[in-house]
C-alpha positions, 0 to 999 in steps of 0.5 A, a space after each residue: 462700139 465706137 472707137 476709143 478716143 486717143 491719149 490726148 482726147 482721153 487726157 482732155 476728158 479726164 481733165 474736164 471731168 475732175 475739174 468740173 465745178 459741179 462734179 463729175 456726173 454733171 460735168 459729163 452731162 454738160 459735155 453730152 448736152 453740148 455734143 462733145 462726148 457720147 453718154 457712154 464715154 465713161 464706161 468706154 474709157 475708164 474702168 469700174 468694178 463692183 465697188 466703184 463705178 467709173 464716175 465714182 473713181 473720177 470723183 475721188 480724183 476730183 476731190 483729191 485735186 480740189 484739196 491739193 489746190 486748197 492746201 496750196 492756197 493755205 500755204 501761200 495765205 496762212 494768215 488769211 486762213 487763220 484770220 477767217 478760220 478753216 470753214 470760211 477759208 474753205 468756202 473762199 477757196 471754193 469760190 475763188 477756184 470756181 472763178 479762177 481755176 488753175 490754168 498755169 503749169 505751176 501751182 506757184 501762180 495759183 493764188 496770184 489773183 486771190 487778193 483782188 478776188 477777196 476785195 470783192 468777196 463777201 468775206 472782204 466785207 466781213 473782214 475789211 482788212 482781208 484783201 490787204 492781208 492777202 496782198 502782204 502774204 502774196 508779196 512775201 511769196 513773190 519776194 521769196 521767188 525773186 532773183 538774187 542780186 548782190 547787195 550794195 555796201 557802204 564801201 560801194 557808196 564811199 567810192 562815189 566822187 564827192 562832187 557827183 554823189 547827188 547825181 547817183 541813182 540807187 537801185 532796189 534789189 529784185 527781192 523787194 516790194 513796197 506796199 501801201 494799205 488801207 489798214 494796219 495789216 502789219 499789226 494784224 499779221 503780227 497779232 495773228 503770229 503772236 497767237 500761233 500755238 506752234 513751238 516757240 523755237 519756230 516763232 520769229 524773233 522780230 516784231 514785224 519779221 518772219 522767215 518762211 518756216 515750214 515747221 512753224 506753219 505745221 505747228 500752227 495747224 497742229 491744233 485743229 480746234 484752234 486752227 478752225 476758229 477765226 482769229 482775226 478781228 471782225 472790225 478794224 479802223 481804216 488806217 493808211 499804212 505802208 510796209 516794205 517786204 524783202 528777202 535777205 539771204 533765205 529769210 523773208 521780212 516785212 516791216 512798217 515804214 512811215 510816210 517819209 520812208 515810203 516816199 523816199 523808196 518810191 523815189 528810188 524806184 522811180 530813178 530819182 537822183 540821191 540829191 533829190 531824195 536828200 532834198 525831200 528829207 531836208 524839208 523842215 530840218 536843219 542841215 545836221 538833222 537832215 544829214 543824220 536822217 539821210 544817213 540813218 535811212 540809207 544805212 538801214 537799207 544797206 543793212 537789210 540788203 534792199 539796195 542792189 546798186 548805185 550808179 552815176 549817169 554818163 
């Protein structure tokens, strides 16, 4: 009998077989065909009994591993799963994992490439807004894990010298994203949330906002028949929209923004001075209305905690 492989080789073999897309036995056949393992390796390394062969035992691990990955994707993309239904989401996850197997130590990164993958997948044609919906959900996950930062206050702004206020540069909080979409996915997300059969106490109290509530998602999956059926619209007219996503304390929110606010936030992100942002808002408005618009906009950003700093150049 050949010497048994060491622990590292045994671990590599185990990993190769339980992650083989076609299954344990075809995976082993591939290793043997490529000269990477002898045909007797399973019997030499893994134990079997009268009920289950080594390959059958490894198949159990392989199935458990796949369904753990499927659950992770469902946790990160609950609205995508609700929109297409359980069966289609299962097939989408299978296709995705075949193309992009987990390669990061943390399963947190598993779904990062799913929004781009959906755009080229058959489901992206059947549900044309699906890639945008996936982008919104992944942004919420990213914002949840973003670093903390002390929010800017009105008192911080009030300390700016009047003669230099226009030079000030606002800084967005790390837990903030601005997204542009081809479809009105904020509305679709809200419609899917409104159809959630979970307990009312777990539902968000604001139209476009929701916190990452595990109980709410558990309630969502409580009815298997309801969860299995697609609940998203099959057709949706393209509509260019924008939304901001942010974390305030431990809650995640998203909200549609008009083109003007989106443009201003892009200017903030680009490091444009406050005076230039005010100029863009002044176009077509009287001085009084422009001042009011600037005040309302900045006040809403402060209240939502999406600004982290305000600095003057040296």
